[in-house]
OpenMM code with the backbone's topology and positions (N, CA, C; nanometers):
from openmm import Vec3, app, unit

residues = "MET SER ASP LEU LEU ALA ALA GLN ASP SER ILE SER PRO LEU VAL ALA VAL LEU TRP VAL PHE TYR PRO MET ALA ALA LEU VAL LEU ILE GLU LEU ILE LEU ARG SER ILE ASN ASP ASP ASP ASP ASP GLN ASP GLY GLY LYS GLY ILE ARG ILE ARG GLN GLN GLU MET ILE PRO ALA THR VAL PRO SER GLY ALA".split()
positions = [
    Vec3(8.9106, 14.3078, 18.8907),
    Vec3(8.9027, 14.4028, 18.7828),
    Vec3(9.0400, 14.4609, 18.7496),
    Vec3(9.1271, 14.4699, 18.8494),
    Vec3(9.2603, 14.5233, 18.8241),
    Vec3(9.3427, 14.4273, 18.7392),
    Vec3(9.3149, 14.2977, 18.7482),
    Vec3(9.3844, 14.2011, 18.6626),
    Vec3(9.3513, 14.2238, 18.5159),
    Vec3(9.2278, 14.2617, 18.4882),
    Vec3(9.1863, 14.2893, 18.3507),
    Vec3(9.2592, 14.4118, 18.2969),
    Vec3(9.2741, 14.5141, 18.3762),
    Vec3(9.3470, 14.6333, 18.3329),
    Vec3(9.4942, 14.6037, 18.3126),
    Vec3(9.5524, 14.5224, 18.3978),
    Vec3(9.6934, 14.4874, 18.3834),
    Vec3(9.7148, 14.4042, 18.2575),
    Vec3(9.6237, 14.3158, 18.2270),
    Vec3(9.6346, 14.2334, 18.1067),
    Vec3(9.6146, 14.3187, 17.9819),
    Vec3(9.5304, 14.4189, 17.9909),
    Vec3(9.5043, 14.5052, 17.8770),
    Vec3(9.6255, 14.5929, 17.8455),
    Vec3(9.6964, 14.6373, 17.9440),
    Vec3(9.8109, 14.7241, 17.9230),
    Vec3(9.9378, 14.6486, 17.8875),
    Vec3(9.9374, 14.5169, 17.8949),
    Vec3(10.0597, 14.4421, 17.8722),
    Vec3(10.0930, 14.4238, 17.7242),
    Vec3(9.9996, 14.4459, 17.6333),
    Vec3(10.0260, 14.4282, 17.4908),
    Vec3(10.0661, 14.5628, 17.4297),
    Vec3(10.1660, 14.5605, 17.3455),
    Vec3(10.2112, 14.6850, 17.2834),
    Vec3(10.1261, 14.7151, 17.1597),
    Vec3(10.1180, 14.8394, 17.1209),
    Vec3(10.0402, 14.8737, 17.0007),
    Vec3(10.0970, 14.8097, 16.8736),
    Vec3(10.2287, 14.7924, 16.8670),
    Vec3(10.2888, 14.7295, 16.7500),
    Vec3(10.2437, 14.5847, 16.7361),
    Vec3(10.2398, 14.5133, 16.8462),
    Vec3(10.1938, 14.3740, 16.8426),
    Vec3(10.0462, 14.3679, 16.8043),
    Vec3(9.9684, 14.4636, 16.8508),
    Vec3(9.8256, 14.4668, 16.8169),
    Vec3(9.8052, 14.4907, 16.6684),
    Vec3(9.8849, 14.5777, 16.6084),
    Vec3(9.8725, 14.6048, 16.4647),
    Vec3(9.9205, 14.4841, 16.3847),
    Vec3(10.0317, 14.4250, 16.4262),
    Vec3(10.0826, 14.3084, 16.3544),
    Vec3(9.9886, 14.1890, 16.3654),
    Vec3(9.9176, 14.1798, 16.4757),
    Vec3(9.8245, 14.0686, 16.4951),
    Vec3(9.7143, 14.0696, 16.3896),
    Vec3(9.6814, 14.1876, 16.3387),
    Vec3(9.5793, 14.1985, 16.2338),
    Vec3(9.6334, 14.1438, 16.1020),
    Vec3(9.7638, 14.1649, 16.0767),
    Vec3(9.8202, 14.1275, 15.9483),
    Vec3(9.8709, 13.9837, 15.9423),
    Vec3(9.8849, 13.9157, 16.0546),
    Vec3(9.9294, 13.7764, 16.0530),
    Vec3(9.8376, 13.6856, 15.9700),
    Vec3(9.7054, 13.6898, 15.9884),
    Vec3(9.6192, 13.6019, 15.9067),
    Vec3(9.6255, 13.6342, 15.7579),
    Vec3(9.6319, 13.7634, 15.7237),
    Vec3(9.6388, 13.7996, 15.5815),
    Vec3(9.7700, 13.7539, 15.5198),
    Vec3(9.8791, 13.7664, 15.5940),
    Vec3(10.0085, 13.7214, 15.5429),
    Vec3(10.0081, 13.5699, 15.5244),
    Vec3(9.9428, 13.4981, 15.6143),
    Vec3(9.9346, 13.3529, 15.6009),
    Vec3(9.8525, 13.3154, 15.4772),
    Vec3(9.7424, 13.3845, 15.4538),
    Vec3(9.6598, 13.3551, 15.3358),
    Vec3(9.7333, 13.3863, 15.2064),
    Vec3(9.8065, 13.4952, 15.2034),
    Vec3(9.8832, 13.5299, 15.0837),
    Vec3(9.9922, 13.4266, 15.0592),
    Vec3(10.0585, 13.3823, 15.1647),
    Vec3(10.1618, 13.2801, 15.1511),
    Vec3(10.1039, 13.1486, 15.0986),
    Vec3(9.9891, 13.1088, 15.1505),
    Vec3(9.9241, 12.9862, 15.1027),
    Vec3(9.8860, 13.0001, 14.9556),
    Vec3(9.8341, 13.1184, 14.9174),
    Vec3(9.7967, 13.1419, 14.7776),
    Vec3(9.9178, 13.1333, 14.6854),
    Vec3(10.0293, 13.1927, 14.7267),
    Vec3(10.1494, 13.1874, 14.6436),
    Vec3(10.2030, 13.0453, 14.6306),
    Vec3(10.1972, 12.9699, 14.7371),
    Vec3(10.2438, 12.8310, 14.7315),
    Vec3(10.1544, 12.7482, 14.6395),
    Vec3(10.0231, 12.7666, 14.6508),
    Vec3(9.9313, 12.6907, 14.5658),
    Vec3(9.9448, 12.7299, 14.4187),
    Vec3(9.9698, 12.8578, 14.3911),
    Vec3(9.9884, 12.8988, 14.2519),
    Vec3(10.1174, 12.8449, 14.1933),
    Vec3(10.2207, 12.8313, 14.2750),
    Vec3(10.3462, 12.7782, 14.2225),
    Vec3(10.3367, 12.6284, 14.1974),
    Vec3(10.2540, 12.5590, 14.2728),
    Vec3(10.2356, 12.4151, 14.2520),
    Vec3(10.1531, 12.3908, 14.1259),
    Vec3(10.0451, 12.4668, 14.1079),
    Vec3(9.9548, 12.4492, 13.9942),
    Vec3(9.9966, 12.5441, 13.8831),
    Vec3(10.0955, 12.5072, 13.8062),
    Vec3(10.1429, 12.5903, 13.6959),
    Vec3(10.0640, 12.5543, 13.5707),
    Vec3(9.9593, 12.6316, 13.5430),
    Vec3(9.8717, 12.6007, 13.4301),
    Vec3(9.9043, 12.6861, 13.3073),
    Vec3(10.0292, 12.7219, 13.2923),
    Vec3(10.0706, 12.8010, 13.1772),
    Vec3(10.0786, 12.7107, 13.0545),
    Vec3(9.9865, 12.7295, 12.9611),
    Vec3(9.9834, 12.6456, 12.8417),
    Vec3(10.0539, 12.7126, 12.7239),
    Vec3(10.1231, 12.8211, 12.7484),
    Vec3(10.1931, 12.8917, 12.6427),
    Vec3(10.3329, 12.8324, 12.6285),
    Vec3(10.3534, 12.7552, 12.5250),
    Vec3(10.4809, 12.6881, 12.5041),
    Vec3(10.5715, 12.7635, 12.4075),
    Vec3(10.5209, 12.8728, 12.3467),
    Vec3(10.5970, 12.9447, 12.2451),
    Vec3(10.6683, 13.0672, 12.3002),
    Vec3(10.6818, 13.0789, 12.4284),
    Vec3(10.7530, 13.1919, 12.4845),
    Vec3(10.6709, 13.3188, 12.4964),
    Vec3(10.5415, 13.3116, 12.4870),
    Vec3(10.4562, 13.4272, 12.5083),
    Vec3(10.4371, 13.5170, 12.3890),
    Vec3(10.4634, 13.4708, 12.2696),
    Vec3(10.4454, 13.5535, 12.1515),
    Vec3(10.3032, 13.5382, 12.0996),
    Vec3(10.2416, 13.6515, 12.0713),
    Vec3(10.1049, 13.6492, 12.0223),
    Vec3(10.0970, 13.6080, 11.8766),
    Vec3(9.9945, 13.5359, 11.8413),
    Vec3(9.9747, 13.4931, 11.7032),
    Vec3(9.8401, 13.5479, 11.6575),
    Vec3(9.8438, 13.6265, 11.5512),
    Vec3(9.7199, 13.6852, 11.5006),
    Vec3(9.6415, 13.5802, 11.4214),
    Vec3(9.5158, 13.5731, 11.4492),
    Vec3(9.4295, 13.4801, 11.3764),
    Vec3(9.3887, 13.5408, 11.2435),
    Vec3(9.3499, 13.6655, 11.2474),
    Vec3(9.3165, 13.7357, 11.1242),
    Vec3(9.3434, 13.8833, 11.1443),
    Vec3(9.3624, 13.9514, 11.0359),
    Vec3(9.3902, 14.0946, 11.0416),
    Vec3(9.2587, 14.1683, 11.0653),
    Vec3(9.2573, 14.2529, 11.1637),
    Vec3(9.1366, 14.3301, 11.1935),
    Vec3(9.1248, 14.4447, 11.0930),
    Vec3(9.0170, 14.4479, 11.0218),
    Vec3(8.9947, 14.5525, 10.9220),
    Vec3(8.8872, 14.6474, 10.9734),
    Vec3(8.9080, 14.7742, 10.9434),
    Vec3(8.8106, 14.8752, 10.9840),
    Vec3(8.6937, 14.8710, 10.8854),
    Vec3(8.5765, 14.8447, 10.9346),
    Vec3(8.4559, 14.8409, 10.8525),
    Vec3(8.3687, 14.9589, 10.8936),
    Vec3(8.3321, 15.0438, 10.7987),
    Vec3(8.2490, 15.1600, 10.8382),
    Vec3(8.1103, 15.1140, 10.8820),
    Vec3(8.0637, 15.1729, 10.9888),
    Vec3(7.9313, 15.1400, 11.0406),
    Vec3(7.8274, 15.2270, 10.9734),
    Vec3(7.7109, 15.1707, 10.9460),
    Vec3(7.6038, 15.2468, 10.8859),
    Vec3(7.5330, 15.3265, 10.9953),
    Vec3(7.5115, 15.4533, 10.9688),
    Vec3(7.4469, 15.5409, 11.0654),
    Vec3(7.3099, 15.5777, 11.0100),
    Vec3(7.2056, 15.5601, 11.0883),
    Vec3(7.0722, 15.5955, 11.0365),
    Vec3(7.0615, 15.7465, 11.0166),
    Vec3(6.9993, 15.7830, 10.9061),
    Vec3(6.9837, 15.9269, 10.8761),
    Vec3(6.8513, 15.9756, 10.9347),
    Vec3(6.8483, 16.1024, 10.9672),
    Vec3(6.7272, 16.1602, 11.0225),
    Vec3(6.7245, 16.1479, 11.1744),
    Vec3(6.6363, 16.2244, 11.2337),
    Vec3(6.6301, 16.2193, 11.3802),
    Vec3(6.4910, 16.1937, 11.4269),
] * unit.nanometer
topology = app.Topology()
chain = topology.addChain("A")
for resn in residues:
    res = topology.addResidue(resn, chain)
    for name in ("N", "CA", "C"):
        topology.addAtom(name, app.Element.getBySymbol(name[0]), res)
């Protein structure tokens, strides 16, 4: 039983906290690598918006009476 206590005290709190973030950092790194490989940007005009039609304000009909 004393071996278990000695093994438990041998890890520092900093290593224990970092151990939680290692898998998340690996997943984020994999995601960033996969996004850089799959560049699906179909905007060839430099990101400028093109209006299809001018939006006009149309008054809505409101029912009268309650």
